[in-house]
A tleap script that builds the chain and sets N, CA, C and O, in Angstrom:
source leaprc.protein.ff14SB
mol = sequence {
  NASN CYS LYS LEU GLN GLU LEU HIE LEU GLU
  LEU ASN ASN ILE GLY ASP ASP GLY ALA LYS
  TYR LEU ALA GLU ALA LEU CYS HIE SER ASN
  CYS LYS LEU GLN GLU LEU ASN LEU GLU PHE
  ASN ASN ILE VAL ASP ASP GLY ALA LYS TYR
  LEU ALA GLU ALA MET CYS HIE SER ASN CYS
  LYS LEU GLN GLU LEU ASN LEU GLU PHE ASN
  ASN ILE VAL ASP ASP GLY ALA LYS TYR CLEU
}
set mol.1.N position { 0.825 -1.201 0.000 }
set mol.1.CA position { 0.000 0.000 0.000 }
set mol.1.C position { 0.858 1.249 0.000 }
set mol.1.O position { 1.786 1.381 0.798 }
set mol.2.N position { 0.547 2.143 -0.884 }
set mol.2.CA position { 1.271 3.407 -0.981 }
set mol.2.C position { 0.705 4.399 0.034 }
set mol.2.O position { -0.510 4.550 0.163 }
set mol.3.N position { 1.602 5.069 0.747 }
set mol.3.CA position { 1.173 6.044 1.752 }
set mol.3.C position { 1.508 7.486 1.335 }
set mol.3.O position { 1.273 8.427 2.093 }
set mol.4.N position { 2.054 7.647 0.135 }
set mol.4.CA position { 2.434 8.961 -0.361 }
set mol.4.C position { 1.210 9.859 -0.487 }
set mol.4.O position { 0.239 9.501 -1.153 }
set mol.5.N position { 1.256 11.031 0.158 }
set mol.5.CA position { 0.124 11.949 0.129 }
set mol.5.C position { 0.424 13.240 -0.619 }
set mol.5.O position { -0.500 13.944 -1.027 }
set mol.6.N position { 1.692 13.559 -0.804 }
set mol.6.CA position { 2.082 14.805 -1.451 }
set mol.6.C position { 3.252 14.521 -2.389 }
set mol.6.O position { 4.205 13.837 -2.020 }
set mol.7.N position { 3.166 15.060 -3.618 }
set mol.7.CA position { 4.214 14.815 -4.604 }
set mol.7.C position { 4.487 16.094 -5.380 }
set mol.7.O position { 3.572 16.696 -5.942 }
set mol.8.N position { 5.751 16.506 -5.407 }
set mol.8.CA position { 6.173 17.708 -6.132 }
set mol.8.C position { 7.035 17.278 -7.311 }
set mol.8.O position { 8.129 16.745 -7.132 }
set mol.9.N position { 6.529 17.517 -8.522 }
set mol.9.CA position { 7.240 17.138 -9.735 }
set mol.9.C position { 7.483 18.337 -10.647 }
set mol.9.O position { 7.628 18.175 -11.859 }
set mol.10.N position { 7.527 19.533 -10.073 }
set mol.10.CA position { 7.731 20.716 -10.880 }
set mol.10.C position { 9.077 20.657 -11.620 }
set mol.10.O position { 10.052 20.074 -11.146 }
set mol.11.N position { 9.082 21.290 -12.806 }
set mol.11.CA position { 10.282 21.407 -13.644 }
set mol.11.C position { 10.827 20.058 -14.105 }
set mol.11.O position { 12.043 19.867 -14.142 }
set mol.12.N position { 9.945 19.120 -14.458 }
set mol.12.CA position { 10.391 17.806 -14.917 }
set mol.12.C position { 10.039 17.518 -16.370 }
set mol.12.O position { 10.341 16.434 -16.870 }
set mol.13.N position { 9.409 18.462 -17.055 }
set mol.13.CA position { 9.115 18.324 -18.470 }
set mol.13.C position { 8.369 17.019 -18.783 }
set mol.13.O position { 8.702 16.322 -19.741 }
set mol.14.N position { 7.373 16.702 -17.976 }
set mol.14.CA position { 6.660 15.428 -18.167 }
set mol.14.C position { 5.702 15.463 -19.354 }
set mol.14.O position { 5.399 14.415 -19.925 }
set mol.15.N position { 5.225 16.632 -19.734 }
set mol.15.CA position { 4.350 16.761 -20.884 }
set mol.15.C position { 3.044 15.994 -20.729 }
set mol.15.O position { 2.690 15.543 -19.640 }
set mol.16.N position { 2.339 15.860 -21.847 }
set mol.16.CA position { 1.038 15.184 -21.832 }
set mol.16.C position { 1.172 13.686 -21.589 }
set mol.16.O position { 0.317 13.088 -20.936 }
set mol.17.N position { 2.231 13.075 -22.102 }
set mol.17.CA position { 2.420 11.639 -21.874 }
set mol.17.C position { 2.589 11.346 -20.390 }
set mol.17.O position { 1.991 10.409 -19.862 }
set mol.18.N position { 3.407 12.152 -19.721 }
set mol.18.CA position { 3.593 11.971 -18.288 }
set mol.18.C position { 2.323 12.238 -17.508 }
set mol.18.O position { 2.024 11.547 -16.534 }
set mol.19.N position { 1.574 13.247 -17.940 }
set mol.19.CA position { 0.296 13.554 -17.283 }
set mol.19.C position { -0.670 12.389 -17.423 }
set mol.19.O position { -1.425 12.090 -16.498 }
set mol.20.N position { -0.648 11.733 -18.576 }
set mol.20.CA position { -1.528 10.578 -18.792 }
set mol.20.C position { -1.175 9.448 -17.828 }
set mol.20.O position { -2.068 8.837 -17.242 }
set mol.21.N position { 0.109 9.167 -17.659 }
set mol.21.CA position { 0.529 8.105 -16.735 }
set mol.21.C position { 0.197 8.457 -15.285 }
set mol.21.O position { -0.221 7.596 -14.510 }
set mol.22.N position { 0.384 9.718 -14.927 }
set mol.22.CA position { 0.015 10.149 -13.579 }
set mol.22.C position { -1.492 10.037 -13.362 }
set mol.22.O position { -1.941 9.638 -12.288 }
set mol.23.N position { -2.260 10.386 -14.374 }
set mol.23.CA position { -3.725 10.290 -14.278 }
set mol.23.C position { -4.151 8.844 -14.046 }
set mol.23.O position { -5.044 8.576 -13.244 }
set mol.24.N position { -3.516 7.927 -14.743 }
set mol.24.CA position { -3.830 6.509 -14.550 }
set mol.24.C position { -3.496 6.074 -13.123 }
set mol.24.O position { -4.246 5.317 -12.508 }
set mol.25.N position { -2.381 6.552 -12.608 }
set mol.25.CA position { -1.979 6.198 -11.241 }
set mol.25.C position { -2.951 6.772 -10.219 }
set mol.25.O position { -3.240 6.130 -9.210 }
set mol.26.N position { -3.456 7.976 -10.472 }
set mol.26.CA position { -4.389 8.609 -9.539 }
set mol.26.C position { -5.688 7.821 -9.402 }
set mol.26.O position { -6.379 7.938 -8.390 }
set mol.27.N position { -6.021 7.026 -10.405 }
set mol.27.CA position { -7.262 6.240 -10.391 }
set mol.27.C position { -7.090 4.884 -9.723 }
set mol.27.O position { -8.060 4.153 -9.529 }
set mol.28.N position { -5.866 4.555 -9.375 }
set mol.28.CA position { -5.607 3.255 -8.749 }
set mol.28.C position { -6.163 3.239 -7.329 }
set mol.28.O position { -6.088 4.236 -6.612 }
set mol.29.N position { -6.709 2.125 -6.941 }
set mol.29.CA position { -7.352 2.038 -5.618 }
set mol.29.C position { -6.374 2.218 -4.462 }
set mol.29.O position { -6.794 2.591 -3.367 }
set mol.30.N position { -5.092 1.965 -4.669 }
set mol.30.CA position { -4.104 2.135 -3.599 }
set mol.30.C position { -3.526 3.540 -3.524 }
set mol.30.O position { -2.776 3.844 -2.595 }
set mol.31.N position { -3.851 4.391 -4.465 }
set mol.31.CA position { -3.298 5.742 -4.492 }
set mol.31.C position { -3.941 6.603 -3.413 }
set mol.31.O position { -5.164 6.738 -3.359 }
set mol.32.N position { -3.111 7.182 -2.558 }
set mol.32.CA position { -3.586 8.049 -1.470 }
set mol.32.C position { -3.187 9.510 -1.688 }
set mol.32.O position { -3.359 10.341 -0.797 }
set mol.33.N position { -2.658 9.819 -2.867 }
set mol.33.CA position { -2.128 11.148 -3.148 }
set mol.33.C position { -3.213 12.213 -3.018 }
set mol.33.O position { -4.285 12.099 -3.612 }
set mol.34.N position { -2.918 13.251 -2.232 }
set mol.34.CA position { -3.864 14.345 -2.009 }
set mol.34.C position { -3.401 15.647 -2.631 }
set mol.34.O position { -4.221 16.517 -2.927 }
set mol.35.N position { -2.094 15.796 -2.834 }
set mol.35.CA position { -1.553 17.042 -3.381 }
set mol.35.C position { -0.514 16.717 -4.444 }
set mol.35.O position { 0.404 15.932 -4.207 }
set mol.36.N position { -0.666 17.332 -5.635 }
set mol.36.CA position { 0.241 17.086 -6.743 }
set mol.36.C position { 0.634 18.414 -7.375 }
set mol.36.O position { -0.224 19.174 -7.824 }
set mol.37.N position { 1.926 18.687 -7.409 }
set mol.37.CA position { 2.445 19.920 -7.990 }
set mol.37.C position { 3.112 19.582 -9.324 }
set mol.37.O position { 4.104 18.855 -9.368 }
set mol.38.N position { 2.550 20.121 -10.408 }
set mol.38.CA position { 3.066 19.877 -11.754 }
set mol.38.C position { 3.424 21.176 -12.470 }
set mol.38.O position { 3.268 21.272 -13.687 }
set mol.39.N position { 3.899 22.167 -11.737 }
set mol.39.CA position { 4.305 23.441 -12.338 }
set mol.39.C position { 5.428 23.223 -13.354 }
set mol.39.O position { 6.268 22.337 -13.195 }
set mol.40.N position { 5.422 24.056 -14.405 }
set mol.40.CA position { 6.514 24.082 -15.389 }
set mol.40.C position { 6.805 22.698 -15.978 }
set mol.40.O position { 7.954 22.256 -15.956 }
set mol.41.N position { 5.795 22.012 -16.501 }
set mol.41.CA position { 6.001 20.672 -17.047 }
set mol.41.C position { 5.577 20.520 -18.503 }
set mol.41.O position { 5.446 19.398 -18.992 }
set mol.42.N position { 5.364 21.624 -19.197 }
set mol.42.CA position { 4.975 21.569 -20.611 }
set mol.42.C position { 3.741 20.707 -20.856 }
set mol.42.O position { 3.646 20.002 -21.861 }
set mol.43.N position { 2.817 20.775 -19.935 }
set mol.43.CA position { 1.532 20.092 -20.099 }
set mol.43.C position { 0.615 21.010 -20.901 }
set mol.43.O position { 0.522 22.206 -20.624 }
set mol.44.N position { -0.059 20.442 -21.895 }
set mol.44.CA position { -1.000 21.224 -22.696 }
set mol.44.C position { -2.408 20.646 -22.515 }
set mol.44.O position { -2.677 19.961 -21.528 }
set mol.45.N position { -3.279 20.916 -23.439 }
set mol.45.CA position { -4.699 20.600 -23.264 }
set mol.45.C position { -4.993 19.115 -23.047 }
set mol.45.O position { -5.817 18.770 -22.201 }
set mol.46.N position { -4.334 18.238 -23.795 }
set mol.46.CA position { -4.597 16.806 -23.613 }
set mol.46.C position { -4.227 16.354 -22.205 }
set mol.46.O position { -4.960 15.583 -21.586 }
set mol.47.N position { -3.096 16.830 -21.700 }
set mol.47.CA position { -2.693 16.473 -20.344 }
set mol.47.C position { -3.685 16.963 -19.312 }
set mol.47.O position { -3.982 16.259 -18.347 }
set mol.48.N position { -4.197 18.165 -19.510 }
set mol.48.CA position { -5.205 18.706 -18.597 }
set mol.48.C position { -6.456 17.837 -18.609 }
set mol.48.O position { -7.067 17.600 -17.567 }
set mol.49.N position { -6.833 17.363 -19.797 }
set mol.49.CA position { -8.017 16.509 -19.914 }
set mol.49.C position { -7.802 15.188 -19.168 }
set mol.49.O position { -8.694 14.743 -18.445 }
set mol.50.N position { -6.644 14.558 -19.328 }
set mol.50.CA position { -6.357 13.306 -18.631 }
set mol.50.C position { -6.448 13.490 -17.117 }
set mol.50.O position { -7.041 12.668 -16.418 }
set mol.51.N position { -5.861 14.564 -16.624 }
set mol.51.CA position { -5.853 14.807 -15.176 }
set mol.51.C position { -7.254 15.121 -14.666 }
set mol.51.O position { -7.641 14.666 -13.589 }
set mol.52.N position { -8.015 15.895 -15.431 }
set mol.52.CA position { -9.387 16.222 -15.024 }
set mol.52.C position { -10.252 14.967 -14.955 }
set mol.52.O position { -11.043 14.798 -14.027 }
set mol.53.N position { -10.098 14.095 -15.938 }
set mol.53.CA position { -10.866 12.847 -15.932 }
set mol.53.C position { -10.498 11.989 -14.729 }
set mol.53.O position { -11.365 11.365 -14.117 }
set mol.54.N position { -9.223 11.958 -14.393 }
set mol.54.CA position { -8.778 11.178 -13.229 }
set mol.54.C position { -9.370 11.732 -11.943 }
set mol.54.O position { -9.768 10.975 -11.057 }
set mol.55.N position { -9.428 13.063 -11.843 }
set mol.55.CA position { -9.956 13.675 -10.625 }
set mol.55.C position { -11.437 13.366 -10.418 }
set mol.55.O position { -11.943 13.452 -9.299 }
set mol.56.N position { -12.120 13.011 -11.483 }
set mol.56.CA position { -13.544 12.652 -11.383 }
set mol.56.C position { -13.742 11.183 -11.035 }
set mol.56.O position { -14.860 10.757 -10.743 }
set mol.57.N position { -12.682 10.422 -11.064 }
set mol.57.CA position { -12.770 8.991 -10.773 }
set mol.57.C position { -13.019 8.776 -9.282 }
set mol.57.O position { -12.483 9.504 -8.446 }
set mol.58.N position { -13.812 7.800 -8.962 }
set mol.58.CA position { -14.181 7.558 -7.558 }
set mol.58.C position { -12.989 7.173 -6.678 }
set mol.58.O position { -13.035 7.395 -5.468 }
set mol.59.N position { -11.931 6.607 -7.246 }
set mol.59.CA position { -10.750 6.238 -6.447 }
set mol.59.C position { -9.809 7.401 -6.184 }
set mol.59.O position { -8.969 7.320 -5.288 }
set mol.60.N position { -9.929 8.466 -6.935 }
set mol.60.CA position { -8.992 9.588 -6.827 }
set mol.60.C position { -9.227 10.364 -5.536 }
set mol.60.O position { -10.343 10.798 -5.249 }
set mol.61.N position { -8.155 10.531 -4.763 }
set mol.61.CA position { -8.214 11.262 -3.494 }
set mol.61.C position { -7.634 12.673 -3.594 }
set mol.61.O position { -7.563 13.391 -2.596 }
set mol.62.N position { -7.221 13.068 -4.795 }
set mol.62.CA position { -6.534 14.340 -4.993 }
set mol.62.C position { -7.416 15.511 -4.585 }
set mol.62.O position { -8.569 15.613 -5.006 }
set mol.63.N position { -6.858 16.396 -3.757 }
set mol.63.CA position { -7.567 17.588 -3.300 }
set mol.63.C position { -6.954 18.863 -3.872 }
set mol.63.O position { -7.624 19.890 -3.975 }
set mol.64.N position { -5.672 18.790 -4.244 }
set mol.64.CA position { -4.983 19.978 -4.747 }
set mol.64.C position { -4.095 19.597 -5.925 }
set mol.64.O position { -3.262 18.695 -5.828 }
set mol.65.N position { -4.286 20.296 -7.031 }
set mol.65.CA position { -3.494 20.078 -8.236 }
set mol.65.C position { -2.980 21.417 -8.720 }
set mol.65.O position { -3.767 22.317 -9.014 }
set mol.66.N position { -1.668 21.559 -8.807 }
set mol.66.CA position { -1.052 22.807 -9.254 }
set mol.66.C position { -0.541 22.612 -10.678 }
set mol.66.O position { 0.366 21.814 -10.914 }
set mol.67.N position { -1.128 23.346 -11.627 }
set mol.67.CA position { -0.727 23.285 -13.026 }
set mol.67.C position { -0.231 24.636 -13.533 }
set mol.67.O position { -0.276 24.902 -14.734 }
set mol.68.N position { 0.236 25.482 -12.634 }
set mol.68.CA position { 0.718 26.802 -13.029 }
set mol.68.C position { 1.897 26.687 -13.991 }
set mol.68.O position { 2.680 25.739 -13.935 }
set mol.69.N position { 2.001 27.671 -14.868 }
set mol.69.CA position { 3.129 27.805 -15.792 }
set mol.69.C position { 3.264 26.615 -16.743 }
set mol.69.O position { 4.375 26.214 -17.087 }
set mol.70.N position { 2.134 26.055 -17.164 }
set mol.70.CA position { 2.102 25.079 -18.233 }
set mol.70.C position { 1.499 25.762 -19.447 }
set mol.70.O position { 1.288 26.974 -19.420 }
set mol.71.N position { 1.220 25.040 -20.490 }
set mol.71.CA position { 0.720 25.623 -21.730 }
set mol.71.C position { -0.724 25.237 -21.991 }
set mol.71.O position { -1.096 24.913 -23.119 }
set mol.72.N position { -1.527 25.274 -20.954 }
set mol.72.CA position { -2.940 24.916 -21.053 }
set mol.72.C position { -3.724 26.165 -21.459 }
set mol.72.O position { -3.637 27.207 -20.809 }
set mol.73.N position { -4.488 26.040 -22.543 }
set mol.73.CA position { -5.305 27.167 -22.999 }
set mol.73.C position { -6.782 26.835 -22.759 }
set mol.73.O position { -7.097 25.903 -22.019 }
set mol.74.N position { -7.665 27.580 -23.369 }
set mol.74.CA position { -9.098 27.436 -23.100 }
set mol.74.C position { -9.617 26.014 -23.305 }
set mol.74.O position { -10.421 25.531 -22.508 }
set mol.75.N position { -9.166 25.336 -24.367 }
set mol.75.CA position { -9.658 23.982 -24.630 }
set mol.75.C position { -9.348 23.036 -23.476 }
set mol.75.O position { -10.186 22.210 -23.115 }
set mol.76.N position { -8.168 23.143 -22.900 }
set mol.76.CA position { -7.810 22.287 -21.775 }
set mol.76.C position { -8.417 22.757 -20.463 }
set mol.76.O position { -8.800 21.950 -19.616 }
set mol.77.N position { -8.498 24.073 -20.307 }
set mol.77.CA position { -9.019 24.634 -19.059 }
set mol.77.C position { -10.481 24.266 -18.832 }
set mol.77.O position { -10.918 24.152 -17.686 }
set mol.78.N position { -11.231 24.083 -19.894 }
set mol.78.CA position { -12.651 23.759 -19.737 }
set mol.78.C position { -12.848 22.410 -19.046 }
set mol.78.O position { -13.887 22.190 -18.424 }
set mol.79.N position { -11.884 21.513 -19.141 }
set mol.79.CA position { -11.985 20.228 -18.467 }
set mol.79.C position { -11.725 20.355 -16.973 }
set mol.79.O position { -12.252 19.579 -16.176 }
set mol.80.N position { -10.928 21.317 -16.604 }
set mol.80.CA position { -10.575 21.489 -15.199 }
set mol.80.C position { -11.631 22.304 -14.481 }
set mol.80.O position { -11.507 22.556 -13.283 }
savepdb mol mol.pdb
quit
């Protein structure tokens, strides 16, 4: 069982592919993550959509998501 509740991944250039993998992890029943910082990661609209969908999943415990200084525009923001 994972006990990680806070994760800071700022400045890691994870992009949309990384956001997709993180979104999948957030939906896992063992995930206890409550705070995720993804500042400065070159995430664009698709990544925002993946993360928003994960946050709506019943297993997701995330309470705080920081996406500042990414490249999300109106199309991606509408999902969040």
